[in-house]
C-alpha positions as CSV (number, residue, x, y, z in Angstrom):
1,M,81.4,66.2,87.3
2,A,81.4,69.8,86.0
3,L,82.0,72.7,88.4
4,K,79.0,74.9,89.2
5,S,79.2,78.4,87.7
6,D,78.9,80.0,91.2
7,Y,79.0,79.1,94.9
8,A,76.0,81.3,96.0
9,N,74.1,78.4,97.6
10,Q,77.0,76.8,99.4
11,E,77.3,77.0,103.2
12,C,81.1,77.2,103.0
13,T,82.6,80.6,103.8
14,I,85.5,79.9,101.4
15,A,83.0,79.3,98.6
16,R,81.2,82.5,99.6
17,T,84.4,84.5,99.6
18,L,85.3,83.1,96.2
19,E,82.0,84.4,94.9
20,I,83.4,87.9,95.6
21,I,87.1,87.6,95.0
22,G,87.6,84.4,93.1
23,E,87.4,85.6,89.5
24,R,90.9,85.6,88.0
25,W,91.3,89.4,87.6
26,T,89.9,90.4,91.0
27,P,93.0,89.8,93.1
28,L,95.0,91.9,90.6
29,I,92.5,94.7,90.7
30,L,92.6,94.6,94.5
31,R,96.4,94.5,94.5
32,D,96.4,97.6,92.3
33,C,93.9,99.4,94.6
34,F,96.2,98.7,97.6
35,F,99.1,100.1,95.5
36,G,97.1,103.3,95.2
37,I,95.7,102.9,91.6
38,R,92.2,104.3,91.8
39,R,91.0,105.4,88.4
40,F,89.4,103.2,85.8
41,T,91.8,104.3,83.1
42,D,94.8,103.7,85.2
43,L,93.6,100.2,86.3
44,H,92.8,99.4,82.6
45,R,96.2,100.6,81.4
46,H,98.2,98.8,84.2
47,L,96.3,95.5,84.1
48,G,95.6,95.3,80.3
49,L,92.3,93.5,80.7
50,P,89.3,94.2,78.6
51,R,87.3,97.3,79.6
52,A,84.0,95.3,79.9
53,V,85.7,92.8,82.3
54,L,87.2,95.6,84.4
55,S,83.9,97.4,84.5
56,A,82.0,94.3,85.6
57,R,84.6,93.4,88.2
58,L,84.6,96.9,89.7
59,E,80.8,96.9,89.8
60,S,80.8,93.6,91.5
61,L,83.4,94.7,94.1
62,V,81.4,97.9,94.8
63,G,78.2,95.8,95.2
64,A,80.0,93.6,97.6
65,G,81.2,96.5,99.7
66,V,84.8,95.9,99.0
67,L,85.3,99.1,97.0
68,E,83.5,102.4,97.0
69,R,83.1,104.6,93.9
70,S,83.8,108.3,94.5
71,E,83.4,111.0,91.9
72,Y,86.6,113.1,91.6
73,Q,85.4,115.1,88.6
74,P,81.9,115.4,87.1
75,G,81.2,112.1,85.5
76,R,84.6,110.6,86.5
77,H,85.0,108.1,89.4
78,E,87.8,106.5,91.3
79,Y,87.6,103.3,93.3
80,L,88.7,103.2,97.0
81,L,89.1,100.2,99.2
82,T,86.5,100.2,102.0
83,E,87.4,98.8,105.5
84,R,85.9,95.5,104.3
85,G,88.2,95.7,101.2
86,Q,91.3,96.5,103.3
87,E,90.6,93.4,105.4
88,L,91.6,91.4,102.3
89,W,95.2,92.5,102.6
90,P,96.3,89.4,104.5
91,V,94.8,87.2,101.7
92,L,96.9,89.0,99.1
93,T,100.1,89.0,101.2
94,A,99.7,85.2,101.7
95,M,99.5,84.8,98.0
96,V,102.6,87.0,97.6
97,R,104.6,85.0,100.2
98,W,103.6,81.7,98.6
99,G,104.5,83.0,95.1
100,N,107.8,84.4,96.4
101,K,108.7,81.0,98.0
102,H,107.6,78.7,95.1
103,L,107.6,80.8,91.9
104,S,110.4,83.3,92.2
105,P,113.8,81.5,92.1
106,D,115.7,84.8,92.0
107,G,114.2,86.1,95.2
108,P,111.1,88.0,96.1
109,R,109.6,90.1,93.4
110,T,108.2,92.6,95.9
111,L,109.2,93.6,99.4
112,L,107.3,95.2,102.2
113,R,108.9,97.6,104.6
114,H,107.5,99.1,107.8
115,T,108.2,102.8,107.3
116,A,108.1,103.8,111.0
117,C,111.2,101.7,111.7
118,G,112.6,100.7,108.4
119,Q,112.2,96.9,109.1
120,D,111.5,94.6,106.1
121,L,108.5,92.3,106.7
122,P,109.6,89.2,104.7
123,H,107.4,86.6,106.1
124,S,104.4,88.1,107.8
125,E,102.5,91.3,108.5
126,W,104.1,91.5,111.9
127,C,107.0,93.9,112.5
128,Q,109.6,92.1,114.6
129,T,111.4,95.3,115.5
130,C,108.3,97.2,116.8
131,E,106.4,94.1,117.8
132,T,103.3,95.4,116.1
133,K,101.1,94.8,113.1
134,P,101.7,98.1,111.2
135,P,98.7,99.8,109.6
136,L,98.6,99.7,105.8
137,T,99.5,103.4,105.6
138,E,102.9,102.5,107.2
139,L,103.7,99.8,104.7
140,E,105.9,100.6,101.7
141,I,105.9,98.2,98.8
142,R,109.0,98.1,96.6
143,H,110.6,95.9,94.0
144,G,112.6,93.0,95.2
145,P,115.6,91.1,93.8
146,G,113.4,88.7,91.9
147,R,112.0,91.4,89.6
148,S,113.4,91.9,86.2
149,P,116.3,94.5,86.3
150,H,115.0,96.0,83.0
151,P,113.1,99.2,83.7
152,D,109.4,99.0,82.8
153,P,108.2,102.1,80.9
154,D,104.8,101.9,82.5
155,P,104.5,105.0,84.8
156,I,102.8,103.0,87.5
157,E,105.7,100.4,87.6
158,Q,108.2,103.3,87.6
159,A,106.4,104.8,90.6
160,L,106.5,101.5,92.5
161,R,110.1,100.7,91.6
162,D,111.6,103.0,94.3
163,G,108.9,102.3,96.9
164,H,105.4,103.5,97.5
165,I,103.2,103.6,100.6
166,L,100.1,101.5,100.3
167,L,96.8,103.2,99.8
168,T,98.6,106.4,98.8
169,P,97.3,107.5,95.4
170,L,99.7,107.1,92.5
171,P,100.1,110.0,90.2
């Protein structure tokens, strides 16, 4: 039996969520938005997906209330995570934890650190030192031991290499 092309008429909340974030590029677009990549050209360059696909996915995420489009220069827009979009962070971190456990034999490719106390958060969003769930703006993402030791010439990867606070715009 062939899969349906969409899940719009299903009563399952997983299916309804997949309608919004289930397309293969969408989690990567969201990841980059959490990293602070906001502009179409930067997203396009970093992800390497076709412009038409990126445009359609961004439009869909804006329509779903996950991203908002904001004009930063006349005729130029950036995409910011809404509160609804920020609530997807646990979904992405669950995927990262699973991937680090099962697909990264040399160790985690990315690490999260709670900037307020310096504690790494290897297995959850919970800081064991502070006994809190830090806000996204107190989380630093950095490269882990499972990432290739060869420097990536991409300016975004260079900015992330030494650590970057989530939601902070990348240059």
